[in-house]
SERO-776736 format. One line per field, with one value per residue (C-alpha): residue in one letter; chain; y, z, x. Coordinates in Angstrom, 1 decimal. Example, Ala and Ser with C-alpha at 12.3 -4.5 7.8 and 13.67 -1.06 7.14 Angstrom:
2
drengu <- a;s
selo <- A;A
py <- -4.5;-1.1
pz <- 7.8;7.1
px <- 12.3;13.7
end
This chain:
451
drengu <- m;g;y;t;r;r;k;f;i;q;n;t;t;l;l;g;a;g;t;a;l;a;w;p;f;s;t;s;f;a;e;a;t;a;k;p;a;l;l;g;g;a;p;l;m;e;v;k;k;w;p;t;w;p;r;w;v;s;a;a;d;e;s;k;i;i;d;v;l;r;s;g;v;w;s;r;a;d;k;t;d;a;f;e;k;h;w;a;q;t;i;g;t;k;r;c;l;t;v;v;n;g;t;n;a;l;i;t;t;l;a;n;l;g;v;g;a;g;d;e;v;i;v;p;p;y;t;f;i;a;t;v;m;a;v;l;a;v;g;a;m;p;v;f;v;d;v;e;l;d;t;f;l;i;d;p;s;r;v;e;e;k;i;t;a;q;t;k;a;m;i;p;v;h;i;a;g;l;p;a;d;m;d;r;l;l;a;l;a;k;k;h;h;l;l;v;v;e;d;a;c;q;a;h;l;a;a;y;r;g;k;l;v;g;s;l;g;d;a;g;c;f;s;f;q;n;s;k;n;m;a;i;g;e;g;g;a;i;t;s;n;n;d;a;f;m;d;r;c;y;s;y;h;n;l;g;l;p;y;g;s;a;v;g;t;v;t;s;g;s;v;i;a;g;t;k;v;r;f;t;e;y;q;a;a;i;g;i;a;m;l;h;r;l;e;e;e;t;r;l;r;n;e;n;a;a;y;l;h;r;l;l;a;d;i;q;g;v;h;p;y;r;l;y;e;g;v;t;r;g;a;y;h;l;f;p;f;r;l;d;k;e;e;f;k;g;l;s;r;d;l;f;l;k;a;l;q;a;e;g;v;p;c;s;a;g;y;a;t;l;t;d;k;p;y;l;a;s;a;f;s;e;r;r;f;v;q;a;y;p;k;e;m;l;d;f;n;g;f;v;e;r;n;r;c;p;n;n;e;k;l;c;q;e;q;a;v;w;f;t;q;n;l;l;l;g;t;k;t;d;m;e;g;i;a;a;a;i;r;r;i;y;d;h;a;e;a;i;k;k;a
selo <- A;A;A;A;A;A;A;A;A;A;A;A;A;A;A;A;A;A;A;A;A;A;A;A;A;A;A;A;A;A;A;A;A;A;A;A;A;A;A;A;A;A;A;A;A;A;A;A;A;A;A;A;A;A;A;A;A;A;A;A;A;A;A;A;A;A;A;A;A;A;A;A;A;A;A;A;A;A;A;A;A;A;A;A;A;A;A;A;A;A;A;A;A;A;A;A;A;A;A;A;A;A;A;A;A;A;A;A;A;A;A;A;A;A;A;A;A;A;A;A;A;A;A;A;A;A;A;A;A;A;A;A;A;A;A;A;A;A;A;A;A;A;A;A;A;A;A;A;A;A;A;A;A;A;A;A;A;A;A;A;A;A;A;A;A;A;A;A;A;A;A;A;A;A;A;A;A;A;A;A;A;A;A;A;A;A;A;A;A;A;A;A;A;A;A;A;A;A;A;A;A;A;A;A;A;A;A;A;A;A;A;A;A;A;A;A;A;A;A;A;A;A;A;A;A;A;A;A;A;A;A;A;A;A;A;A;A;A;A;A;A;A;A;A;A;A;A;A;A;A;A;A;A;A;A;A;A;A;A;A;A;A;A;A;A;A;A;A;A;A;A;A;A;A;A;A;A;A;A;A;A;A;A;A;A;A;A;A;A;A;A;A;A;A;A;A;A;A;A;A;A;A;A;A;A;A;A;A;A;A;A;A;A;A;A;A;A;A;A;A;A;A;A;A;A;A;A;A;A;A;A;A;A;A;A;A;A;A;A;A;A;A;A;A;A;A;A;A;A;A;A;A;A;A;A;A;A;A;A;A;A;A;A;A;A;A;A;A;A;A;A;A;A;A;A;A;A;A;A;A;A;A;A;A;A;A;A;A;A;A;A;A;A;A;A;A;A;A;A;A;A;A;A;A;A;A;A;A;A;A;A;A;A;A;A;A;A;A;A;A;A;A;A;A;A;A;A;A;A;A;A;A;A;A;A;A;A;A;A;A;A;A;A;A;A;A;A;A;A;A;A
py <- -188.4;-190.1;-189.8;-193.2;-193.6;-195.2;-192.3;-189.8;-191.6;-191.7;-188.0;-186.8;-188.7;-185.6;-183.7;-186.0;-188.5;-186.0;-184.9;-188.3;-189.4;-187.2;-188.1;-185.4;-184.1;-183.8;-184.8;-181.2;-181.4;-184.6;-182.4;-181.5;-183.5;-181.5;-178.8;-175.9;-172.5;-171.0;-173.3;-172.5;-174.9;-173.9;-172.4;-175.0;-172.3;-170.1;-169.4;-169.2;-166.0;-166.0;-164.4;-160.7;-158.9;-157.2;-158.5;-156.0;-157.1;-154.0;-155.1;-156.0;-153.5;-150.1;-149.0;-149.0;-146.5;-144.4;-144.1;-142.7;-140.3;-138.9;-138.6;-135.9;-137.6;-138.6;-138.4;-141.0;-141.7;-144.4;-146.6;-146.7;-147.6;-150.4;-151.8;-151.8;-153.6;-156.2;-156.7;-157.1;-159.7;-161.5;-161.7;-162.4;-159.4;-156.8;-153.9;-152.8;-149.4;-148.6;-146.4;-145.4;-148.4;-151.5;-149.6;-147.0;-149.8;-151.1;-147.7;-146.7;-150.0;-149.8;-146.2;-146.8;-149.9;-147.7;-149.0;-146.3;-145.0;-147.3;-150.4;-153.4;-155.3;-158.8;-159.1;-161.7;-160.7;-162.4;-159.8;-156.7;-153.7;-152.0;-154.3;-152.9;-149.4;-149.3;-150.2;-147.5;-145.0;-145.1;-144.9;-148.5;-150.9;-153.9;-157.1;-159.8;-163.4;-165.9;-167.9;-171.6;-172.5;-174.8;-172.5;-169.0;-167.9;-166.7;-169.6;-169.7;-171.7;-168.7;-166.0;-166.4;-165.9;-162.4;-161.2;-158.6;-156.4;-153.8;-156.1;-154.7;-156.6;-159.1;-159.0;-162.4;-161.9;-164.4;-163.9;-165.1;-165.8;-168.7;-168.5;-168.4;-170.9;-168.9;-171.7;-171.2;-167.5;-166.7;-168.9;-167.0;-163.6;-164.6;-165.9;-162.6;-160.2;-159.1;-157.5;-159.4;-157.5;-159.8;-158.6;-160.2;-157.8;-160.8;-163.2;-162.3;-165.2;-167.4;-169.3;-171.0;-173.6;-172.4;-168.7;-166.2;-164.5;-160.9;-162.1;-164.1;-161.4;-158.0;-156.5;-157.6;-155.4;-155.9;-154.3;-153.7;-152.6;-153.4;-156.8;-158.1;-160.8;-158.1;-155.3;-151.7;-150.0;-148.7;-149.2;-150.9;-152.1;-152.8;-155.5;-156.0;-156.9;-154.2;-151.3;-148.8;-149.5;-149.1;-145.9;-144.5;-145.7;-144.0;-140.7;-141.0;-141.6;-138.6;-135.8;-136.8;-135.8;-137.8;-141.2;-140.8;-137.3;-136.9;-135.9;-132.1;-131.5;-128.4;-127.4;-130.5;-130.2;-132.9;-135.1;-136.9;-136.2;-137.8;-137.9;-138.0;-141.4;-141.8;-144.1;-142.6;-143.6;-144.6;-147.1;-148.5;-149.0;-150.9;-153.0;-153.9;-155.1;-157.1;-158.7;-160.5;-162.6;-163.1;-166.3;-168.1;-166.8;-168.0;-171.4;-171.7;-170.5;-173.2;-175.9;-175.0;-174.5;-177.9;-179.5;-177.6;-178.4;-182.1;-181.9;-179.9;-181.9;-184.9;-182.9;-183.3;-180.1;-178.3;-177.8;-176.2;-174.4;-176.4;-175.5;-175.7;-178.3;-175.7;-174.1;-174.5;-172.5;-170.5;-167.3;-167.9;-164.3;-166.0;-169.6;-169.9;-172.7;-173.3;-174.3;-176.4;-175.8;-178.9;-181.2;-179.5;-180.6;-177.5;-175.0;-171.6;-169.8;-167.0;-169.5;-171.4;-168.2;-167.3;-170.7;-170.8;-167.4;-168.4;-171.3;-168.7;-169.1;-165.7;-166.1;-164.1;-164.5;-162.5;-160.4;-159.0;-159.1;-156.3;-156.7;-155.0;-152.1;-148.4;-147.4;-148.8;-146.6;-143.6;-144.2;-144.8;-141.4;-139.6;-137.6;-139.6;-142.8;-141.2;-140.0;-143.3;-146.0;-146.6;-145.8;-149.5;-150.4;-147.8;-148.9;-150.2;-152.8;-154.1;-154.2;-156.1;-158.7;-159.2;-159.6;-162.1;-164.5;-167.3;-169.0;-165.7;-165.0;-168.4;-167.7;-164.2;-164.8;-168.4;-170.4;-168.6;-168.7;-167.1;-167.5;-164.7;-165.3;-164.6;-167.8;-169.8;-168.5;-170.6;-174.2;-177.6;-177.9;-174.6;-176.1;-179.2;-176.9;-175.1;-178.5;-179.8;-176.7;-177.1;-180.8;-179.9;-177.5;-180.2;-182.7;-180.2;-178.5;-179.6;-178.2;-174.9;-174.5;-175.0;-172.7
pz <- 115.6;117.2;114.1;112.4;108.7;109.7;112.0;109.2;106.7;109.1;109.9;106.3;104.9;104.8;102.9;99.9;98.1;96.7;100.1;101.7;99.3;101.0;104.2;106.8;107.1;103.9;103.7;104.0;107.7;108.4;110.7;112.9;115.8;115.8;118.3;118.4;117.1;120.5;121.8;118.9;116.2;112.6;112.3;110.7;108.5;108.2;104.5;104.4;103.1;104.3;102.1;102.6;103.2;101.7;98.3;95.4;91.8;89.9;86.4;87.5;90.2;89.6;86.7;89.0;91.4;88.6;87.0;90.2;90.6;87.1;87.4;90.1;91.9;95.1;97.7;97.8;94.4;91.8;92.8;96.4;95.3;93.1;95.9;98.3;95.8;95.2;99.0;99.7;96.9;98.2;101.8;100.7;102.1;100.4;101.5;102.4;103.6;103.8;106.5;107.4;109.5;111.3;114.6;113.1;111.4;114.9;116.3;113.4;113.6;117.4;117.2;114.5;116.1;119.0;121.5;123.9;127.4;130.0;127.7;128.3;125.5;125.8;124.4;124.6;126.4;123.8;121.0;119.7;121.9;119.2;119.9;123.5;122.5;120.1;123.0;125.2;122.3;122.2;126.0;126.6;129.2;128.0;129.8;129.3;128.9;129.1;126.1;125.6;125.9;122.9;120.5;121.6;121.1;123.4;125.4;124.6;127.8;129.8;128.0;129.6;133.1;132.2;130.5;132.5;131.8;130.5;128.0;124.5;122.2;121.9;119.7;118.7;117.6;114.9;116.3;114.1;111.4;113.3;113.3;116.7;117.6;115.8;116.3;120.1;120.1;117.7;119.7;122.9;121.1;119.9;123.3;125.0;122.2;121.7;118.7;117.2;115.7;114.2;114.6;111.4;111.2;111.1;109.2;105.6;103.7;106.8;106.7;109.1;107.8;104.2;105.0;105.2;108.6;108.5;107.0;110.1;112.6;112.5;111.0;110.3;110.6;108.7;108.8;105.8;107.9;106.5;108.3;107.4;104.8;102.7;103.1;102.0;104.6;106.5;105.9;107.2;106.1;107.5;105.9;106.6;105.0;106.9;104.5;107.1;109.3;106.4;105.4;108.9;108.8;105.4;106.8;110.0;108.1;105.9;108.4;109.0;105.5;104.0;102.5;99.0;99.4;97.2;98.7;98.7;99.3;101.4;100.8;101.8;105.5;108.0;109.3;112.1;114.3;112.4;111.8;108.8;108.3;104.5;102.4;99.6;96.0;96.5;99.2;97.0;94.1;96.2;97.6;94.2;93.2;96.4;96.1;92.9;94.9;98.1;97.2;96.1;99.0;101.4;99.8;100.3;103.9;104.6;103.0;104.8;108.1;107.9;107.2;109.9;112.4;111.8;112.1;115.4;117.0;117.2;119.3;123.0;124.7;121.5;121.1;117.9;117.8;117.6;115.0;115.8;114.1;112.0;110.6;106.8;106.3;108.3;107.3;109.3;109.8;112.6;113.3;117.1;119.3;123.0;124.5;127.7;129.7;131.9;128.8;127.0;129.5;131.6;129.0;129.4;126.6;126.6;126.1;123.5;121.5;121.7;120.6;117.7;116.5;116.6;114.2;111.7;112.4;113.2;116.1;119.0;122.3;121.0;123.1;126.6;128.9;128.3;131.4;133.9;132.1;132.9;129.7;131.5;134.6;132.3;130.4;133.7;135.0;132.0;132.7;130.4;132.2;135.6;134.6;133.0;135.4;139.2;141.2;142.0;138.3;137.7;140.6;138.7;141.1;141.3;137.5;137.3;139.8;138.1;134.7;135.6;132.8;133.9;130.5;128.8;131.5;130.9;127.1;127.4;130.2;129.7;126.7;123.4;120.5;117.1;113.5;111.2;108.0;105.6;106.9;105.6;102.1;102.0;100.8;102.4;103.0;105.0;107.2;107.7;108.6;111.3;112.8;112.6;114.4;117.2;117.4;117.7;120.6;122.4;122.0;123.5;126.0;129.1;127.6;126.6;130.2;131.7;129.2
px <- -22.0;-25.0;-27.1;-27.9;-28.8;-32.1;-32.9;-32.1;-34.3;-37.2;-36.8;-36.6;-39.5;-41.7;-39.1;-39.5;-37.4;-34.9;-33.7;-33.7;-31.0;-28.4;-26.5;-27.3;-23.8;-21.8;-18.1;-17.1;-18.1;-16.1;-13.9;-16.9;-15.4;-12.2;-11.4;-14.0;-13.0;-13.5;-10.7;-8.4;-9.6;-10.5;-14.0;-16.3;-18.0;-14.8;-15.2;-19.0;-20.5;-24.1;-26.8;-26.9;-30.2;-32.1;-31.4;-31.5;-31.4;-30.2;-31.2;-34.8;-35.4;-33.8;-35.9;-38.9;-37.3;-35.8;-39.2;-40.6;-37.7;-38.1;-41.9;-41.6;-44.6;-43.0;-45.9;-48.6;-50.2;-50.7;-47.7;-48.9;-52.4;-51.0;-48.9;-51.8;-54.0;-51.3;-50.7;-54.4;-54.7;-51.7;-53.0;-56.5;-58.3;-60.6;-58.4;-54.9;-53.6;-49.9;-48.4;-44.9;-44.0;-45.4;-45.6;-48.0;-49.9;-50.7;-51.4;-53.7;-55.5;-56.2;-57.2;-59.7;-61.2;-62.0;-59.4;-58.3;-58.2;-59.8;-59.4;-57.3;-55.5;-54.2;-50.6;-47.9;-44.6;-42.4;-42.5;-40.8;-41.6;-43.6;-46.6;-46.8;-45.9;-48.8;-51.2;-49.7;-49.8;-53.6;-53.9;-54.8;-53.5;-51.4;-52.1;-49.5;-50.3;-47.4;-46.2;-45.8;-42.1;-42.0;-43.9;-42.6;-46.2;-49.1;-50.6;-54.3;-55.0;-53.9;-55.8;-59.2;-57.9;-56.7;-59.9;-61.9;-64.9;-62.4;-60.7;-61.4;-59.0;-56.2;-53.1;-51.9;-48.3;-47.1;-43.6;-40.6;-43.1;-44.7;-48.5;-50.3;-53.0;-55.8;-58.4;-58.4;-57.7;-60.5;-62.9;-62.0;-62.4;-65.9;-66.9;-65.9;-66.7;-63.1;-61.4;-58.5;-55.6;-53.0;-49.5;-48.1;-45.1;-42.7;-45.1;-45.3;-47.0;-47.3;-50.6;-53.0;-55.4;-54.7;-55.4;-52.6;-52.1;-53.3;-56.6;-58.0;-58.8;-60.5;-57.3;-53.8;-50.6;-47.4;-43.9;-41.6;-38.6;-35.2;-34.7;-38.2;-38.8;-40.5;-38.0;-38.6;-36.4;-39.3;-43.0;-46.1;-49.5;-53.0;-55.2;-58.9;-62.3;-64.1;-64.7;-65.9;-62.9;-60.5;-62.1;-61.5;-57.9;-57.3;-58.8;-56.8;-53.5;-54.2;-54.7;-58.3;-59.4;-62.3;-61.6;-60.4;-59.0;-55.9;-52.6;-52.3;-56.0;-56.5;-60.1;-62.2;-61.8;-60.9;-63.7;-61.8;-58.8;-56.0;-52.3;-50.0;-48.3;-48.6;-46.5;-44.3;-44.1;-40.4;-41.5;-44.2;-41.8;-39.4;-42.3;-43.5;-40.0;-39.6;-43.0;-42.0;-39.4;-41.3;-43.1;-39.9;-37.9;-40.7;-40.6;-36.9;-37.0;-39.7;-37.7;-34.4;-36.2;-37.8;-34.5;-32.6;-35.4;-34.9;-31.1;-31.2;-33.9;-31.5;-29.0;-29.3;-30.4;-31.5;-35.3;-36.5;-39.8;-43.1;-45.7;-49.4;-51.4;-53.3;-50.1;-50.0;-46.8;-44.4;-42.6;-39.4;-38.4;-36.4;-35.5;-35.9;-34.9;-34.3;-31.0;-31.5;-28.4;-28.7;-29.3;-26.4;-23.8;-24.3;-23.0;-24.6;-26.4;-23.8;-20.9;-22.9;-23.5;-19.9;-18.9;-21.3;-20.4;-16.7;-17.7;-18.9;-22.6;-24.4;-26.8;-28.3;-30.2;-33.2;-35.5;-35.2;-38.2;-40.8;-43.0;-40.7;-39.0;-39.1;-41.1;-44.2;-43.8;-43.2;-46.5;-48.4;-47.3;-48.9;-52.1;-54.2;-53.4;-53.8;-57.2;-58.4;-57.2;-57.4;-54.3;-53.6;-53.5;-50.8;-48.5;-45.5;-44.4;-47.9;-48.2;-44.9;-46.1;-49.5;-47.9;-45.2;-44.6;-42.2;-42.0;-41.1;-38.5;-36.9;-36.8;-35.4;-32.9;-31.8;-32.9;-33.9;-31.5;-32.2;-31.0;-32.2;-34.1;-31.2;-29.4;-32.4;-31.8;-28.6;-28.2;-29.0;-25.2;-25.3;-28.0;-25.8;-23.0;-25.0;-26.0;-22.5;-21.2;-23.7;-22.9;-19.2;-20.0;-22.0;-19.2;-16.7;-19.0;-16.9;-13.7;-15.4;-16.7;-13.3;-11.6
end
C-alpha cells in the first residue's frame, strides 16, 4: 500500500513506543485494495458505529439537572456563578461571563470594548458566519484577511496591509480548534494599538505556548452549541482578566443593570443600554456535567488526530492541517485536510466525498465563502452603515473585490475536507480505517471518475 514499515516507525516516533508497535493498518483492513463501495464493493467501515455526540452519562449527569428542576430556581443564579468560576479557572483568566450563545459572546465583547460604527475589524474569511455577523451587529465594518492554505488560519503576513486609521480590533479565529499564530498577531496588535478578541468558539482547551486560547487577547469568546466539544445545546462565554470590561459585559447582558444586580431586580435602575442574554441554571448544570469529561476527551482527540495526521500525510494528494510552532495542544473540533485534485489522480472533491461517505466515513466540504454573499449588501443598506461609512466603502461589488481571498476560495470551493470531532473519539483502529478508505479511493480514482 505504499507505506513501508521503516516509514511507519519513523513517523510514529513522537507517539511513543506503545503506538509504534502496531502496524499502521490492522488486518481487518486487508481488503482495502478491493473495489470501492461507490463502485459496488463492500464499504470498508460498513459496520462501524461512530461515537455519537453529545455524550450523556445518565447515572452521573441527570441528578444535576433534576436538582435544578426541583429547586424552582431556573433563571441565572448559583449554578451559573459556579460554572463561570470553573470555566475561568479552566481557561486561566480572572473572570468569565456566560451568555445565551457564542454569537452573543462576540457581540457583547465587541460592544463593551467600544467597537462600533465607523470602526474596522480584521477577520479571517474561513470561519463560521457568526464571527462576521457579530462585527456587523455592532455596526462595524469587517475587513477580510486571507488564510494560509496549509493552516486554514488567518495569515499574519497579510494583516498589516489591511490595517487603516479606522482599524479598531482583530478577531483571530482558532478555527477547527487549531490555534492561530498568536505570537505574530499579538505583536501586530501591540504595534498598531488594536484590540484582540479571540474567537475560541471551536477551541475548548486548545493551548498556545502553554496558555489556553481565550486567555491570550483582550477577551476570549466560546460557544457551547450542540456540536461543540463542550456541548450544552446552546450557550456561550466570555473570558478576560479585565475587571472593568467584565463588569460592563455583565451589566450589558442583564438589561444594563449595575454589575452584581440579581436576576429579577427592578428597582436599581439600568446604568447602560444593554440587552438580555443571560444563561439559565439548566445550561449551567449541563455545562458542569460536561466539564468533568472535557479534559479526557480532549486528550483522546489529540492522540487520534496526531495518529490520523501521520497516516493521511503519506497519501498522495492529501494534505492535513499544519500546526504553528507555538501550538501546545489542539482542540480538534474538526479534523481538516486539503484534497489536491491534480495530485489525487484528477478526482474532484465532490466525487471524493461521495466515495468516502460510501465507505462509511462521515465527511463534508466545510464552509462556503463569506466575502461575497448578500448578507453584506443587506447590512450596508442599513441607515447606521450609510451614516457611518463613505459611499464607496458600502458599494457591494467594490467591497467584494477589495476583500478577495484566493486561498479561502480555493479551500471553500475546491480543497477543504472535514471530519467532525466525534470521529476522533473512536479508536486507533478507526483512524486506520479512515486512512485505508482514502487509500482505497486513491487506488481506484480513475475507475471512480469513469463511473
